[in-house]
C-alpha positions as CSV (number, residue, x, y, z in Angstrom):
1,X,0.0,0.0,0.0
2,X,1.2,3.5,-0.8
3,X,0.2,6.7,0.9
4,X,-3.1,7.6,2.4
5,X,-5.2,10.8,1.9
6,X,-8.2,11.9,3.9
7,X,-10.9,13.7,2.0
8,X,-13.3,15.8,4.0
9,X,-16.9,15.9,2.8
10,X,-18.6,19.1,1.6
11,X,-22.0,20.7,1.5
12,X,-24.8,18.6,0.1
13,X,-23.7,15.4,2.0
14,X,-25.7,16.3,5.2
15,X,-28.2,13.9,6.6
16,X,-30.2,13.5,9.8
17,X,-28.4,11.5,12.5
18,X,-25.0,12.1,11.1
19,X,-22.0,11.6,13.4
20,X,-24.0,10.1,16.3
21,X,-22.5,6.6,16.4
22,X,-19.0,8.0,16.2
23,X,-19.6,10.3,19.1
24,X,-20.9,7.4,21.2
25,X,-17.8,5.2,20.7
26,X,-14.8,7.5,20.0
27,X,-13.5,9.8,22.7
28,X,-11.8,12.0,20.1
29,X,-14.9,12.3,18.1
30,X,-16.9,13.2,21.2
31,X,-14.4,15.9,22.0
32,X,-15.0,17.5,18.6
33,X,-18.7,17.6,19.3
34,X,-18.0,19.1,22.7
35,X,-15.9,21.9,21.2
36,X,-18.7,22.6,18.6
37,X,-21.4,22.8,21.3
38,X,-19.3,25.1,23.3
39,X,-19.0,27.6,20.5
40,X,-22.4,27.0,18.9
41,X,-24.8,25.4,21.5
42,X,-27.1,22.8,19.9
43,X,-24.7,21.7,17.1
44,X,-24.7,18.0,18.3
45,X,-28.4,18.0,18.7
46,X,-28.8,19.4,15.2
47,X,-26.5,16.8,13.7
48,X,-28.2,13.9,15.5
49,X,-31.8,15.0,15.5
50,X,-32.2,17.8,13.0
51,X,-34.6,17.4,10.1
52,X,-33.4,17.3,6.5
53,X,-34.9,20.7,5.9
54,X,-33.2,22.2,8.9
55,X,-29.8,20.7,7.9
56,X,-30.2,22.0,4.3
57,X,-30.0,25.6,5.4
58,X,-26.4,26.8,4.7
59,X,-26.1,28.5,8.0
60,X,-26.7,25.1,9.7
61,X,-25.2,22.8,7.1
62,X,-21.7,24.2,7.2
63,X,-21.0,24.0,11.0
64,X,-22.7,20.6,11.3
65,X,-20.8,19.0,8.4
66,X,-17.6,20.6,9.7
67,X,-18.2,18.9,13.0
68,X,-19.0,15.5,11.6
69,X,-16.0,15.6,9.2
70,X,-13.5,16.5,11.9
71,X,-15.0,14.0,14.3
72,X,-14.7,11.2,11.8
73,X,-11.1,12.1,11.0
74,X,-10.2,12.2,14.7
75,X,-11.9,8.8,15.2
76,X,-9.6,7.4,12.5
77,X,-6.5,8.9,14.1
78,X,-7.6,7.5,17.4
79,X,-7.7,4.1,15.8
80,X,-4.1,4.6,14.6
81,X,-4.9,5.5,11.0
82,X,-2.9,8.6,10.2
83,X,-2.9,10.0,6.6
84,X,0.0,11.4,4.6
85,X,-2.0,14.4,3.3
86,X,-5.5,15.8,3.4
87,X,-8.0,17.8,1.4
88,X,-11.6,18.8,1.6
89,X,-14.3,19.6,-0.9
90,X,-15.3,23.3,-0.6
91,X,-16.6,23.5,3.0
92,X,-14.6,20.3,3.7
93,X,-11.4,22.2,3.2
94,X,-11.9,24.0,6.6
95,X,-12.0,20.8,8.8
96,X,-9.0,19.6,6.7
97,X,-7.1,22.7,7.8
98,X,-8.1,22.1,11.4
99,X,-7.0,18.4,11.3
100,X,-3.7,19.4,9.8
101,X,-3.0,21.9,12.5
102,X,-2.9,24.9,10.2
103,X,-6.0,26.2,12.2
104,X,-7.1,25.2,15.7
105,X,-10.5,23.5,15.8
106,X,-11.9,26.6,17.6
107,X,-10.5,29.0,14.9
108,X,-11.8,26.8,12.1
109,X,-15.2,26.4,13.7
110,X,-15.6,30.2,14.2
111,X,-14.7,30.7,10.6
112,X,-17.1,28.1,9.3
113,X,-20.0,29.5,11.3
114,X,-19.4,32.9,9.7
115,X,-18.8,31.3,6.3
116,X,-22.1,29.6,6.4
117,X,-23.9,32.8,7.5
118,X,-22.4,35.0,4.8
119,X,-22.8,32.4,2.0
120,X,-26.5,32.1,2.9
121,X,-26.7,35.9,2.8
122,X,-24.9,36.1,-0.5
123,X,-27.4,33.6,-1.9
124,X,-30.2,35.7,-0.7
125,X,-28.7,38.9,-2.2
126,X,-27.7,37.2,-5.5
127,X,-30.2,34.4,-6.1
128,X,-28.6,31.6,-8.1
129,X,-28.9,27.9,-8.9
130,X,-26.5,25.1,-9.6
131,X,-26.4,22.3,-12.1
132,X,-24.4,19.1,-12.4
133,X,-23.4,18.8,-16.0
134,X,-22.7,15.3,-17.2
135,X,-21.1,13.8,-20.3
136,X,-19.3,16.9,-21.5
137,X,-15.6,17.9,-21.5
138,X,-14.4,20.9,-19.5
139,X,-14.0,22.8,-22.7
140,X,-17.5,22.0,-23.8
141,X,-18.9,23.1,-20.5
142,X,-16.9,26.3,-20.6
143,X,-18.2,27.0,-24.2
144,X,-21.8,26.5,-23.0
145,X,-21.2,28.9,-20.1
146,X,-19.9,31.5,-22.5
147,X,-23.0,31.2,-24.6
148,X,-25.4,31.6,-21.6
149,X,-24.7,34.9,-19.8
150,X,-24.6,34.5,-16.0
151,X,-23.4,30.9,-15.9
152,X,-20.1,29.8,-14.5
153,X,-18.2,26.5,-14.4
154,X,-17.4,26.1,-10.7
155,X,-16.6,22.5,-9.6
156,X,-14.3,20.4,-11.9
157,X,-15.3,17.2,-10.1
158,X,-14.3,14.2,-12.3
159,X,-14.2,13.3,-16.0
160,X,-17.6,14.1,-17.5
161,X,-18.9,15.7,-14.3
162,X,-18.7,19.5,-13.8
163,X,-20.9,21.7,-11.6
164,X,-22.1,25.1,-12.9
165,X,-23.6,28.0,-11.0
166,X,-26.1,30.2,-12.8
167,X,-27.8,33.5,-11.9
168,X,-31.5,32.8,-11.4
169,X,-32.4,34.5,-14.8
170,X,-30.0,32.1,-16.7
171,X,-31.3,28.9,-15.2
172,X,-34.1,28.3,-17.8
173,X,-31.8,28.7,-20.7
174,X,-28.9,26.7,-19.3
175,X,-30.2,23.1,-19.4
176,X,-31.4,23.3,-23.0
177,X,-28.0,24.7,-24.0
178,X,-26.3,21.7,-22.3
179,X,-28.6,19.3,-24.1
180,X,-27.8,20.9,-27.4
181,X,-24.1,20.4,-26.8
182,X,-24.8,16.7,-26.1
183,X,-24.8,16.7,-22.3
184,X,-27.2,16.5,-19.4
185,X,-27.9,19.1,-16.8
186,X,-29.2,18.1,-13.4
187,X,-30.4,20.8,-11.0
188,X,-28.8,20.6,-7.6
189,X,-30.6,21.2,-4.2
190,X,-28.4,24.1,-3.0
191,X,-29.3,27.6,-1.7
192,X,-27.1,29.6,-4.0
193,X,-24.6,29.9,-6.9
194,X,-21.5,28.8,-4.9
195,X,-17.9,29.3,-6.0
196,X,-19.0,32.0,-8.4
197,X,-19.1,35.8,-8.6
198,X,-22.5,35.6,-6.8
199,X,-20.5,34.8,-3.6
200,X,-18.6,38.1,-3.8
201,X,-20.5,39.6,-0.7
202,X,-19.5,36.6,1.4
203,X,-15.9,36.9,0.2
204,X,-15.7,40.5,1.1
205,X,-17.4,40.1,4.5
206,X,-15.1,37.2,5.5
207,X,-12.0,39.1,4.4
208,X,-13.0,41.9,6.7
209,X,-14.0,39.8,9.7
210,X,-10.9,37.5,9.5
211,X,-8.3,39.9,8.3
212,X,-6.0,38.7,11.2
213,X,-6.3,35.0,10.4
214,X,-2.9,33.3,10.2
215,X,-2.0,29.7,9.5
216,X,0.3,27.6,11.8
217,X,2.8,25.2,10.3
218,X,0.9,22.1,9.3
219,X,1.5,18.6,10.6
220,X,0.8,17.2,7.1
221,X,0.1,18.7,3.7
222,X,-3.3,20.2,2.8
223,X,-4.2,20.4,-0.8
224,X,-6.1,23.5,-2.0
225,X,-9.3,23.6,-4.0
226,X,-8.2,26.8,-5.5
227,X,-4.9,25.5,-7.1
228,X,-5.3,21.8,-6.9
229,X,-1.9,21.7,-5.2
230,X,-0.5,22.1,-1.7
231,X,-1.8,25.2,0.3
232,X,0.5,28.2,0.2
233,X,-1.3,31.0,2.0
234,X,-4.4,32.2,3.9
235,X,-5.4,34.0,0.8
236,X,-6.5,30.8,-0.8
237,X,-9.0,30.1,1.9
238,X,-10.9,33.3,1.1
239,X,-10.6,33.1,-2.7
240,X,-11.9,29.6,-2.7
241,X,-15.4,31.0,-2.0
242,X,-15.6,32.8,-5.3
243,X,-13.4,30.4,-7.4
244,X,-13.8,27.0,-9.0
245,X,-13.0,23.8,-7.1
246,X,-10.2,22.0,-9.0
247,X,-11.1,18.6,-7.5
248,X,-10.0,16.3,-10.3
249,X,-6.6,18.1,-10.6
250,X,-6.2,17.9,-6.8
251,X,-6.8,14.1,-6.7
252,X,-4.4,13.5,-9.5
253,X,-1.8,15.7,-7.8
254,X,-2.1,13.6,-4.6
255,X,-1.8,10.4,-6.7
256,X,1.4,11.8,-8.3
257,X,3.0,11.8,-4.8
258,X,2.2,8.1,-4.3
259,X,-1.3,8.3,-2.7
260,X,-3.3,5.2,-3.7
261,X,-5.8,5.0,-0.8
262,X,-8.4,7.8,-0.3
263,X,-10.6,7.8,2.8
264,X,-13.6,10.1,2.8
265,X,-14.5,11.4,6.2
266,X,-17.9,12.8,7.1
267,X,-21.4,12.1,5.8
268,X,-22.1,10.4,2.5
269,X,-20.0,8.8,-0.3
270,X,-19.8,11.6,-2.8
271,X,-16.1,12.0,-2.8
272,X,-15.5,8.3,-2.7
273,X,-17.5,8.1,-6.0
274,X,-15.5,10.9,-7.6
275,X,-12.2,9.2,-6.7
276,X,-13.4,6.0,-8.4
277,X,-14.2,8.0,-11.5
278,X,-10.9,9.9,-11.5
279,X,-8.6,6.9,-10.4
280,X,-10.4,3.6,-11.0
281,X,-7.3,1.7,-9.7
282,X,-7.2,3.5,-6.3
283,X,-8.7,2.2,-3.1
284,X,-11.6,4.6,-2.1
285,X,-13.3,4.2,1.3
286,X,-15.5,6.3,3.5
287,X,-16.1,6.8,7.2
288,X,-19.3,8.3,8.3
289,X,-20.2,5.9,11.2
290,X,-18.8,3.1,13.2
291,X,-19.4,0.5,10.5
292,X,-17.4,2.6,8.1
293,X,-14.6,3.0,10.7
294,X,-14.5,-0.7,11.3
295,X,-14.3,-1.4,7.5
296,X,-11.4,1.0,7.0
297,X,-9.5,-0.5,9.9
298,X,-9.7,-3.9,8.3
299,X,-8.8,-2.6,4.8
300,X,-5.7,-0.5,5.6
301,X,-4.0,-2.6,8.2
């Protein structure tokens, strides 16, 4: 076996009951929930008992997924499984930074609370929608976006799968344009046009509120959504909000260093599926509960 990477789940993976079993059996996971509840009372309750509707609100989604992501990673570390590098998808990048030691859990959680608030506000100020575009190349998706004003390619997820953010007025024209190009557009259940110019108000607000944010030296490398390569500066954390996620490039960059085992931490299996599309030969696993933790322990030892 080569190197191991942890991948921290992003927004959209939330589900009622997430993280509960890990909090009940892992002391390290329970500590993450304790920290979250100290800074945002009721976070654990929301993760364990919140409705799907409640968890889908960005202001709730982001701190809750952050907590479950980091709890799952800490449960793995407690079990003796320590990665060689980490990355997170969009929101997931923040618990990845906390796990690496670049930010303390408290610093990262305070940031993610405000990130969720300001991204929800930006979505309210600049209404937008997102689509998953299938079966087109990046160049084809970019050409469609050029032909439909107000549409932006934002998440380069995997071969034949790219997400696009559209201003509300462009949404009706976008799907037919994709179909004409030979692809398929699936509307996503999100509350705004993320990773696009529509998030500019959130970017500016967070820049102001966290102007003094500084990274510590990491315990292990963190790969950046913005560049697809190892993090270089705090600036990347802010620019990520208004910039595309270079996920396929990021996964390939990890593989180039010898990573052949990718473990998704947090709710869902979205990133596990993307890895299988990008690197069919890699081992892709996920930990969202005790069953997943047990399976990973068997697979990587």
